[in-house]
Structures are given as structure tokens and as C-alpha cells.
C-alpha positions as CSV (number, residue, x, y, z in Angstrom):
1,S,-21.0,-46.2,18.5
2,M,-22.9,-47.4,21.4
3,D,-20.6,-45.9,24.1
4,R,-21.4,-42.6,25.8
5,A,-19.5,-39.6,24.4
6,D,-17.8,-37.1,26.7
7,G,-16.7,-33.5,26.3
8,P,-13.0,-34.2,25.3
9,Q,-14.2,-36.6,22.6
10,L,-16.6,-34.2,21.1
11,L,-14.1,-31.4,21.2
12,R,-11.4,-33.5,19.5
13,F,-14.0,-34.5,16.7
14,L,-14.9,-30.9,16.2
15,L,-11.3,-29.5,16.2
16,I,-10.1,-32.2,13.7
17,A,-13.2,-32.8,11.4
18,G,-14.7,-29.4,11.6
19,M,-11.8,-26.9,12.1
20,G,-8.9,-28.5,10.4
21,Y,-6.5,-29.2,13.1
22,D,-3.9,-32.0,12.9
23,P,-5.1,-35.3,14.7
24,A,-1.5,-35.8,15.8
25,E,-1.7,-32.5,17.8
26,V,-5.2,-32.9,19.2
27,T,-5.9,-35.7,21.7
28,T,-8.7,-36.4,24.1
29,A,-6.0,-35.6,26.8
30,N,-5.4,-32.0,25.5
31,A,-8.7,-31.3,23.7
32,V,-10.1,-29.2,26.4
33,E,-7.0,-27.0,26.8
34,F,-6.8,-26.8,22.9
35,A,-10.4,-25.7,22.7
36,V,-9.8,-22.9,25.2
37,N,-6.7,-21.6,23.1
38,V,-8.7,-21.4,19.8
39,G,-11.7,-19.7,21.4
40,I,-14.3,-22.4,21.7
41,L,-14.5,-22.6,25.5
42,T,-13.9,-20.1,28.2
43,A,-11.7,-21.2,31.2
44,S,-14.8,-21.8,33.4
45,E,-16.5,-23.7,30.7
46,A,-13.4,-25.9,30.3
47,T,-13.6,-26.8,33.9
48,M,-17.1,-28.3,33.3
49,F,-15.9,-30.7,30.7
50,A,-12.4,-31.6,31.9
51,N,-13.7,-34.4,34.0
52,D,-17.0,-35.3,32.5
53,N,-17.6,-38.8,31.4
54,F,-20.6,-38.2,29.4
55,L,-22.5,-35.2,27.7
56,I,-26.1,-34.1,27.9
57,R,-27.5,-32.1,25.0
58,D,-27.0,-28.8,26.8
59,D,-23.2,-29.6,27.1
60,A,-23.0,-30.2,23.3
61,V,-24.9,-26.8,22.7
62,V,-22.2,-25.0,24.8
63,I,-19.4,-26.5,22.8
64,L,-20.9,-26.0,19.4
65,Y,-22.1,-22.5,20.1
66,G,-18.8,-21.5,21.4
67,A,-17.1,-22.9,18.3
68,F,-19.2,-21.0,15.9
69,M,-19.3,-17.8,17.9
70,N,-15.6,-17.5,18.6
71,G,-13.7,-20.5,17.3
72,V,-10.7,-20.0,15.0
73,N,-9.8,-22.7,12.4
74,A,-6.3,-24.2,11.7
75,D,-5.9,-21.8,8.8
76,G,-6.7,-18.6,11.0
77,T,-10.2,-18.0,9.8
78,K,-13.2,-18.0,12.1
79,L,-15.3,-21.1,11.9
80,I,-18.4,-19.1,11.4
81,D,-16.8,-17.3,8.4
82,A,-15.6,-20.6,6.8
83,Y,-19.2,-21.9,7.4
84,I,-20.7,-18.9,5.5
85,A,-18.1,-19.2,2.8
86,T,-19.1,-22.8,2.0
87,G,-22.7,-21.6,1.4
88,A,-24.0,-23.6,4.4
89,T,-25.5,-20.4,5.7
90,T,-25.6,-16.7,4.7
91,D,-24.3,-13.4,6.3
92,A,-27.8,-12.4,6.8
93,A,-28.9,-15.6,8.6
94,A,-25.7,-15.6,10.7
95,A,-26.3,-12.0,11.7
96,E,-29.9,-12.5,12.6
97,A,-28.9,-15.4,14.8
98,G,-26.3,-13.3,16.5
99,F,-23.3,-15.2,15.3
100,I,-21.8,-12.2,13.3
101,E,-22.4,-8.5,13.3
102,S,-24.3,-7.3,10.3
103,I,-23.1,-4.5,8.1
104,S,-25.6,-1.9,9.4
105,A,-23.7,1.3,9.5
106,M,-21.4,3.5,7.4
107,S,-19.9,6.9,8.1
108,V,-17.8,9.3,6.1
109,T,-15.3,12.0,7.1
110,A,-12.9,14.3,5.1
111,I,-9.3,13.5,6.1
112,G,-7.5,15.4,3.5
113,A,-7.9,18.0,0.8
114,R,-8.6,15.2,-1.7
115,K,-9.5,12.4,0.6
116,L,-12.7,11.0,2.2
117,E,-12.5,8.1,4.6
118,V,-15.5,5.7,4.7
119,K,-15.8,3.6,7.8
120,F,-18.0,0.5,8.3
121,N,-19.2,-1.1,11.6
122,K,-17.5,-4.3,10.6
123,A,-15.1,-5.8,8.0
124,V,-16.6,-5.9,4.5
125,D,-15.8,-7.6,1.2
126,A,-13.7,-5.0,-0.6
127,D,-14.3,-6.7,-4.0
128,K,-18.1,-6.4,-3.7
129,A,-18.1,-2.7,-2.5
130,K,-19.0,-0.1,-5.2
131,F,-18.9,3.5,-4.2
132,E,-20.6,6.6,-5.8
133,V,-19.6,10.1,-4.5
134,K,-21.8,13.3,-5.1
135,R,-21.6,16.9,-4.1
136,G,-25.1,18.0,-5.0
137,T,-25.4,16.8,-8.6
138,V,-21.7,16.9,-9.2
139,K,-19.7,13.6,-9.3
140,P,-16.0,14.4,-8.4
141,S,-13.4,12.5,-10.5
142,V,-12.2,9.6,-8.3
143,K,-8.4,8.8,-8.5
144,S,-8.3,5.8,-6.3
145,I,-10.1,3.8,-3.6
146,T,-7.9,2.1,-1.0
147,F,-9.1,-0.3,1.7
148,A,-7.5,-0.6,5.1
149,D,-5.9,-4.0,5.9
150,D,-8.8,-4.8,8.3
151,K,-11.3,-4.0,5.5
152,K,-13.4,-1.9,8.0
153,S,-12.5,1.4,6.2
154,A,-11.6,2.8,2.7
155,V,-10.1,6.0,1.6
156,I,-11.5,7.7,-1.5
157,E,-9.0,9.9,-3.2
158,F,-10.0,12.5,-5.9
159,N,-8.0,13.9,-8.6
160,T,-8.4,17.6,-7.4
161,D,-9.0,19.3,-4.1
162,M,-12.6,19.0,-2.8
163,A,-14.8,22.2,-3.1
164,E,-16.8,23.3,-0.2
165,G,-20.1,21.5,0.3
166,D,-22.0,18.4,1.4
167,Y,-20.4,15.2,0.0
168,T,-22.6,12.1,0.0
169,V,-21.1,8.6,-0.4
170,T,-23.3,5.7,-1.5
171,C,-22.1,2.1,-1.3
172,T,-23.8,-0.8,-3.0
173,G,-22.9,-4.5,-3.2
174,L,-22.6,-5.2,0.5
175,T,-26.3,-5.2,1.7
176,D,-29.7,-5.6,0.2
177,E,-30.2,-1.9,0.5
178,A,-27.6,0.8,-0.4
179,L,-25.6,2.3,2.5
180,E,-25.3,6.0,2.5
181,A,-23.5,8.7,4.5
182,T,-23.0,12.5,4.1
183,T,-20.3,14.9,5.4
184,K,-19.8,18.6,5.2
185,V,-16.4,19.6,3.7
186,E,-14.6,22.9,4.0
187,A,-12.3,23.8,1.3
188,A,-8.8,23.2,2.2
189,K,-6.8,26.2,3.5
190,L,-3.6,27.1,5.2
191,T,-3.9,26.9,8.9
192,T,-0.3,26.4,10.2
193,I,3.2,27.5,9.3
194,R,5.8,25.6,11.3
195,F,9.6,26.3,11.5
196,L,11.4,22.9,11.2
197,N,14.5,23.9,13.2
198,E,16.1,26.3,15.5
199,V,18.8,27.6,13.3
200,A,19.2,29.9,10.2
201,I,22.1,28.7,8.2
202,R,24.7,31.1,6.9
203,N,26.5,31.0,3.6
204,K,30.3,31.1,3.6
205,V,30.6,34.8,3.2
206,G,27.8,35.8,5.5
207,S,25.6,37.6,3.0
208,E,22.6,35.4,3.4
209,V,20.9,32.8,5.7
210,T,18.3,30.1,5.0
211,T,15.9,28.1,7.2
212,S,13.0,25.7,6.5
213,V,9.3,25.9,7.2
214,V,6.3,23.7,6.3
215,A,2.9,25.0,5.5
216,E,-0.1,22.7,6.5
217,N,-3.8,22.8,5.8
218,Q,-6.5,21.8,8.4
219,Y,-5.8,18.1,7.7
220,G,-2.0,18.5,8.5
221,E,-1.1,18.0,4.9
222,N,2.0,19.8,3.4
223,I,0.9,22.7,1.1
224,N,4.3,24.5,0.8
225,S,3.2,25.3,-2.9
226,K,0.8,27.9,-1.3
227,L,3.7,29.9,0.2
228,T,4.5,31.5,-3.0
229,G,1.3,33.5,-3.4
230,T,0.9,37.2,-3.3
231,N,-0.9,36.9,0.0
232,I,2.3,35.6,1.8
233,E,4.5,38.3,3.3
234,V,8.0,37.4,4.8
235,S,10.1,39.6,7.0
236,A,13.3,39.3,9.0
237,S,15.1,41.4,11.6
238,K,18.2,41.5,9.4
239,G,18.6,41.4,5.5
240,S,17.0,43.7,2.9
241,A,15.5,40.9,0.7
242,V,13.5,38.1,2.4
243,S,11.6,35.4,0.5
244,V,10.1,31.9,0.9
245,D,9.9,29.4,-2.0
246,K,7.6,26.3,-2.8
247,D,10.0,23.9,-1.0
248,G,9.5,25.9,2.2
249,V,13.0,27.4,2.2
250,V,13.1,30.9,3.7
251,K,16.1,33.0,2.6
252,A,17.3,36.4,4.0
253,I,19.9,38.3,2.0
254,A,21.7,41.4,2.8
255,L,22.1,43.7,-0.3
256,D,23.5,47.2,-0.8
257,S,22.0,49.9,-2.9
258,D,23.4,48.3,-6.0
259,D,21.8,45.0,-5.0
260,D,25.2,43.5,-4.3
261,P,25.6,41.0,-1.4
262,I,26.9,42.5,1.8
263,E,29.4,40.1,3.3
264,N,29.6,39.4,7.1
265,T,26.1,40.8,7.8
266,F,25.0,37.5,9.3
267,K,27.4,36.3,12.0
268,V,27.6,32.9,13.7
269,D,25.7,32.6,17.1
270,E,23.8,35.9,16.6
271,S,20.1,35.8,16.4
272,I,17.6,36.6,13.6
273,V,13.8,36.9,13.9
274,I,11.9,35.7,10.9
275,T,8.0,36.3,10.5
276,I,5.7,34.8,7.8
277,V,2.1,36.2,7.4
278,D,-0.7,34.8,5.3
279,S,-3.0,37.7,4.8
280,D,-5.8,35.4,3.4
281,T,-6.2,33.3,6.4
282,A,-4.5,35.6,9.1
283,T,-2.0,32.8,9.8
284,V,1.1,34.1,11.4
285,A,4.4,32.3,12.2
286,T,7.3,34.0,13.8
287,K,10.6,32.5,15.4
288,T,13.9,33.7,16.7
289,L,16.6,31.6,15.2
290,K,20.3,31.2,16.0
291,I,22.6,31.8,13.1
292,A,24.8,28.7,12.4
293,S,27.8,28.2,10.1
294,A,27.3,26.7,6.6
295,A,25.7,23.2,6.7
296,D,27.2,20.0,5.6
297,V,25.2,17.0,4.3
298,E,24.8,14.4,7.0
299,S,22.4,11.9,5.5
300,I,21.0,10.8,2.2
301,E,18.0,8.5,1.9
302,F,16.2,7.2,-1.2
303,G,12.5,6.4,-1.2
304,E,10.7,3.9,-3.4
305,L,10.6,4.3,-7.2
306,T,7.0,5.3,-7.8
307,T,4.6,7.1,-10.2
308,D,1.4,9.0,-9.8
309,D,0.0,7.6,-13.2
310,K,-2.8,5.4,-12.1
311,D,-2.4,3.4,-15.3
312,L,1.2,2.5,-14.3
313,K,1.0,2.1,-10.6
314,G,1.7,-1.5,-9.5
315,K,2.6,-2.6,-13.0
316,E,5.9,-4.1,-14.0
317,I,8.7,-1.6,-15.1
318,N,10.3,-3.1,-18.1
319,V,12.4,-2.0,-21.1
320,N,9.4,-0.6,-22.9
321,T,8.4,1.4,-19.9
322,M,11.8,3.1,-19.8
323,K,11.6,3.8,-23.6
324,E,8.1,5.3,-23.6
325,K,7.0,6.3,-20.2
326,A,10.1,6.7,-17.9
327,D,9.2,10.4,-17.4
328,K,6.1,9.2,-15.5
329,Y,8.3,7.8,-12.8
330,Y,10.3,9.4,-10.0
331,L,12.6,8.5,-7.2
332,P,12.1,10.3,-3.8
333,I,15.3,11.6,-2.2
334,I,15.8,13.1,1.2
335,V,19.1,14.9,1.9
336,K,19.6,16.4,5.4
337,D,22.2,18.6,6.9
338,Q,23.8,18.3,10.3
339,Y,20.9,20.4,11.8
340,G,18.2,18.1,10.6
341,S,17.0,20.3,7.7
342,A,16.2,18.7,4.4
343,L,17.9,20.4,1.5
344,S,15.4,21.8,-1.1
345,A,15.3,20.8,-4.7
346,A,16.5,24.2,-5.7
347,T,19.5,23.8,-3.2
348,L,20.3,20.3,-4.7
349,K,20.2,21.6,-8.2
350,T,22.7,24.3,-7.2
351,E,24.9,21.8,-5.5
352,I,24.7,19.5,-8.6
353,A,25.7,22.4,-10.9
354,N,28.6,23.3,-8.6
355,G,29.8,19.7,-8.6
356,A,29.3,19.4,-4.8
357,F,26.5,16.8,-5.2
358,K,26.4,14.0,-7.7
359,L,23.6,11.6,-8.8
360,I,25.0,8.7,-10.8
361,T,23.3,5.7,-12.6
362,S,25.6,2.7,-13.2
363,N,24.0,2.1,-16.5
364,D,22.0,4.8,-18.3
365,K,20.6,2.3,-20.8
366,I,18.7,0.7,-18.0
367,V,17.7,3.7,-15.9
368,A,18.5,7.4,-17.0
369,L,18.2,10.2,-14.4
370,G,16.5,13.5,-15.2
371,E,16.4,16.6,-13.2
372,V,15.6,17.1,-9.4
373,D,12.3,18.6,-8.6
374,S,9.8,18.8,-5.8
375,N,6.1,18.9,-4.9
376,D,4.2,19.1,-1.7
377,D,5.2,15.5,-0.9
378,G,9.0,16.3,-1.0
379,T,12.0,16.3,-3.3
380,F,12.5,13.7,-6.0
381,I,14.7,12.7,-9.0
382,K,12.8,12.4,-12.3
383,L,13.6,9.5,-14.7
384,A,14.3,10.2,-18.4
385,K,13.2,8.2,-21.4
386,I,15.8,6.0,-23.0
387,A,15.6,5.4,-26.8
388,D,17.8,2.4,-26.8
389,A,16.9,1.0,-23.3
390,T,18.0,-2.5,-22.3
391,N,17.3,-4.8,-19.3
392,G,19.4,-5.6,-16.3
393,T,20.1,-4.4,-12.8
394,V,21.1,-0.8,-12.1
395,V,22.6,1.0,-9.1
396,I,21.6,4.6,-8.3
397,T,24.2,6.4,-6.2
398,A,24.0,9.9,-4.6
399,I,27.4,11.5,-3.4
400,A,27.7,14.7,-1.4
401,S,31.4,15.7,-1.6
């Protein structure tokens, strides 16, 4: 105790006693190098202590300041954060002293028809943050609040599309005074219609062709359901009946005066020009497509079994769930042809009815499959309630013959 201390000794003491590193790993011989690796010292500061045989008070300050400012503990947390967590000091005091950045700013931006993103100037405690959203005096119904992994931002999702107006978000629980930010929101509208491939696929007899498009709003979200409105006009250089459905499937059919299909109207390798116009927003999409022969299924992919019911999300799926609430769950499925186009729900239904596509559950007492349907997020298989449900493992199989 009467000997002089040196830099490596103080560093070893700090790393083991204060920051949780293994005494077997940290020695006076490697303490300086170790301190550089965990953020306590810079390379130039390390040179100061490598050969010192005693410390002055200023040297100790350099080491301790570097540890609290940048040091990372053995468990991966910053030393200053661990120090605050013990109650030895507070966020406010650490921020005032310059060791951490205080939560001083919050911004909000619309990132979707139903989503606001709130950003903070530093990571926050998600469990303490409480949000309130208002448009004037109206409080929109909130569906969910999801924080990013780094806890520097959160997405507030509403149950319905946001109306036009100024949205103010107030956050309490993080600072002594509430944080507040406002953003101007425009109502979601169709801004883009994109063709998804370069071909129009011919049926076997050549009486119709189909291709796929996606309609997007100003946030880049899929809003194919808007394509079925009376404001949408679809035309083609060939075919007498042209339409687009809620899955974004454009179909041109050649019909005679009796509305019977005219075979061989559409020939392989010829071209067809398809145009879609939204009269409400003056959005226009037109494309010259090459006519290709009937498509074959090339890939089938399942998504994760999920639900939109906020009371069921994240909860265990058990026998009672399948008995009473199975119809709240769905299994996303993406079926693509050799041209890269995803088959629509309507097409899959037709293929299932014709026996060309099959959906099989290995045990319909565990999971029973309902009909195929779609929304703006894609195509999915609904689950069906099971009166005499049982437990176990089930395999879901899709087969395109």
C-alpha cells in the first residue's frame, strides 16, 4: 500500500473491479493494450502510460475520464450507463457533466398511410416512453407502437389511414418536461403504377393475356385495392375487354359480338401495349409488352404464420386458438412463374379448382386450411376453425402439378 502506483496497475484495477473483466485475462503487462481495445484510452494516451512507473493525479483523471466517457464493460454495456443504472448518478447529472447526451430533441415524420415515425436524438428507455397523438382535437386510434432495435426511433401505426392535417405527437416519461413534435400529413393517394415484368402471358388458346402491376402511394406502399375504382381506366392495343383486379392482375380478352372468346388473337412474340390511367390523380402508366406462352409455376414460398389481431399477436397458438380463433390467422404464400410474376389469389383459386394446384395439411385436426385470399400486402391462405382440434406437429404442403 505504500508503493507508488503506475498506469498499468490502475488500469488493471479499473478493468477488473470496475468493469467486470476476468483477472486471468487482464495483467499489468497487457492492461494498456486492453484499455485501448475497450475504449478507455486512445493510442496516443496509451503511449503515455506504457512505460510510466508512477502516476500523477492528472494521469489518473485521464484514465478515469476515458473509462466513463467511452469505456465498455465486459457485459457489453458502457461503464457510464452501468454507473447510472446503479443509482450512483442520474441521466441528468451525467448529461450536464458531458458524459452522455441528454434527450433534448424529438421529431416526427409520416412514413406511411397509417404510420408516423418518431425520432429521438439518442437512445431512450422504451418502457418509460408514453405517446399521445392528436390531429387538432381528434385522437386517432393507435394500433401499435414499435421501437427500433437501437431505441432511437419508434413507429406509431394507426388502425385507419391518416386524414390530411397537422399531427402532433407528445412523449412523456423520458424527461422532466414533455417532448413534442408536429408534422403536416397529406392524405394517402395513388402516385405510381408500375408494371412488374416485360411480358404479357397468353392462355393456351390465345384468347387472353395477363400481366401484373403494382399501385403505390406517396410512401411507396402497395395500394392495389385502389385499382378497382371507377376512376381507373385500362386499355390495350389488342382485345375488346381489358380490366385490372385488386391483386394488380391486368387482363386483356378478345371477344366476338356474342362475347365468346376469339382464339389465336394473341400470338407468341408479338407485342401488346397496355395503358392504365387514374383520372383522380392523373397518374398514367403505359408499357409495351412481349406476348409469352402460358406460364409454369417456378417457385413456391411460404411466409410466417401470422395475424393482424393485436390481442393475438405474439401469443402462443394452442388447441383452443384453433378451435375458437383460427380464422384470425393466415399463412402468406408467394407463387411465381418463370417470368418472375406472382400468381394472384384469383389465379390460385382457379388453379385449385382445376386441380392444378393443391394445398395440403398433414393433419386437419391440428391446422385446417381455408380459402386463398389477398390484401395489399399479398396473397395468403386463411386458416379454418377446428371443432375437435388436437395438438401436435403439422406439415403444410403446396404442390403445383
